C-alpha positions in Angstrom: 0.0 0.0 0.0 1.4 3.4 -1.0 1.3 6.3 1.3 -0.8 9.2 -0.1 0.9 12.5 -0.5 -0.4 16.0 -1.0 -0.3 17.5 -4.4 1.8 20.7 -4.8 -1.4 22.8 -4.9 -2.7 21.1 -1.7 0.7 21.7 0.0 0.6 25.4 -1.0 -3.0 25.7 0.1 -2.2 24.2 3.5 0.8 26.5 4.0 -1.3 29.5 3.1 -4.1 28.6 5.5 -1.5 28.0 8.2 -0.1 31.5 7.6 -3.5 32.9 8.3 -5.0 33.4 4.8 -8.7 32.8 4.3 -9.5 29.6 2.5 -10.5 31.4 -0.6 -7.3 33.5 -0.7 -5.2 30.4 0.1 -6.9 28.5 -2.8 -6.2 31.3 -5.3 -2.6 31.7 -4.1 -2.2 27.9 -4.4 -3.2 28.0 -8.1 -6.9 27.2 -8.0 -9.2 29.3 -10.2 -10.7 32.4 -8.7 -14.1 31.3 -10.0 -14.1 28.2 -7.9 -11.8 29.4 -5.1 -14.5 29.5 -2.4 -15.6 25.9 -3.2 -12.0 24.7 -3.5 -11.1 26.2 -0.2 -14.1 24.7 1.5 -13.5 21.2 0.1 -9.7 21.2 0.7 -10.2 22.1 4.4 -13.1 19.7 4.9 -13.2 16.2 6.3 -13.1 15.0 2.7 -9.3 15.9 2.8 -7.8 14.6 6.0 -4.3 14.8 4.6 -4.8 18.6 4.0 -6.4 19.1 7.4 -3.5 17.2 9.1 -0.9 19.3 7.2 -2.6 22.6 8.2 -2.7 21.4 11.9 1.0 20.3 11.7 2.1 23.6 10.2 0.1 25.6 12.8 1.5 23.6 15.7 5.1 24.0 14.4 4.6 27.7 14.1 3.1 28.0 17.6 5.9 26.0 19.1 8.5 28.2 17.3 6.8 31.4 18.5 6.2 30.3 22.1 8.3 31.6 24.9 8.4 29.7 28.2 9.6 31.1 31.5 12.3 28.6 32.0 13.9 29.3 28.6 13.5 33.1 29.2 15.2 32.9 32.6 18.0 30.8 31.2 18.6 33.2 28.4 18.7 36.1 30.8 21.1 34.2 33.0 23.4 33.6 30.0 23.3 37.3 29.1 24.1 38.2 32.7 27.1 35.8 32.9 28.4 37.0 29.5 28.1 40.6 30.6 30.0 39.8 33.9 32.8 38.0 31.9 33.2 41.2 29.8 33.1 43.5 32.8 29.8 45.1 31.7 28.5 45.4 35.2 25.5 47.6 34.3 24.4 45.1 31.7 24.8 42.3 34.1 22.7 44.0 36.7 20.1 44.8 34.1 19.9 41.2 33.0 19.6 40.0 36.7 16.8 42.5 37.4 15.0 41.4 34.2 15.3 37.8 35.5 13.8 38.8 38.8 10.9 40.6 37.2 10.2 37.7 34.9 10.2 35.3 37.9 7.8 37.6 39.7 10.2 38.7 42.4 9.6 42.4 41.9 6.4 44.3 42.2 6.2 47.6 40.4 4.1 49.8 42.6 3.6 53.5 42.5 1.2 55.9 44.1 0.3 59.4 43.0 0.0 61.9 45.9 -0.3 65.2 44.1 -3.1 67.3 45.7 -4.3 64.4 47.8 -6.8 66.0 50.1 -5.8 63.8 53.1 -2.3 65.3 53.0 -3.4 68.9 52.7 -4.4 71.3 55.5 -7.5 73.5 55.3 -5.7 76.5 53.8 -4.1 74.4 51.1 -7.5 72.8 50.2 -9.2 76.3 50.0 -6.3 77.6 47.8 -6.6 74.6 45.5 -10.4 75.0 45.2 -9.8 78.7 44.2 -7.3 77.6 41.6 -9.7 75.0 40.2 -12.5 77.6 40.2 -10.4 80.1 38.2 -8.8 77.5 36.0 -12.3 76.3 34.9 -13.5 79.8 34.2 -15.9 79.8 37.1 -17.8 76.6 36.2 -17.7 75.5 39.8 -20.0 77.5 42.1 -18.4 79.8 44.6 -19.7 78.8 48.0 -19.5 80.4 51.5 -16.8 79.1 53.8 -18.4 78.3 57.0 -16.3 78.0 60.2 -17.5 75.7 63.0 -18.7 72.2 63.6 -21.7 70.3 62.3 -24.1 71.5 64.9 -23.4 75.1 63.8 -24.3 74.1 60.3 -27.6 72.6 61.4 -28.4 76.0 63.1 -27.6 77.9 59.9 -29.8 75.6 57.8 -32.7 76.1 60.4 -32.3 79.9 60.1 -32.7 79.7 56.3 -36.2 78.1 56.6 
């Protein structure tokens, strides 16, 4: 029994599909007529052509394995870079590679906090000054209110007097 092989057109079709072309485009590029490209693409990629299907899957798997990056390989490569830099006396590059290894391994956490104009860190005068700045910067969109000195019971008395 002879082992079946793909025709050159089928091979080219499978390569094109594996590269990401649509079935129609892949069929045209493989040499099938534009008039029948949609049907040819459908038939070639269907269960009627298991050899073509297998070839497409094999090519896609090969490409994904080639493109994949795993942590172990990445860490090993960074270690090799660090060691090469150390042998050459490039201490800055060695430190950079070692820091990159630590980041890749999850040993470092990049954390920052913005504390500009944080109300909790401002005193009353700073808050009032910032509110004025915002008022004038926005062209008076924010309403100017009265500044009321005192505690909340005083505010209740003021509200009662308005009624």
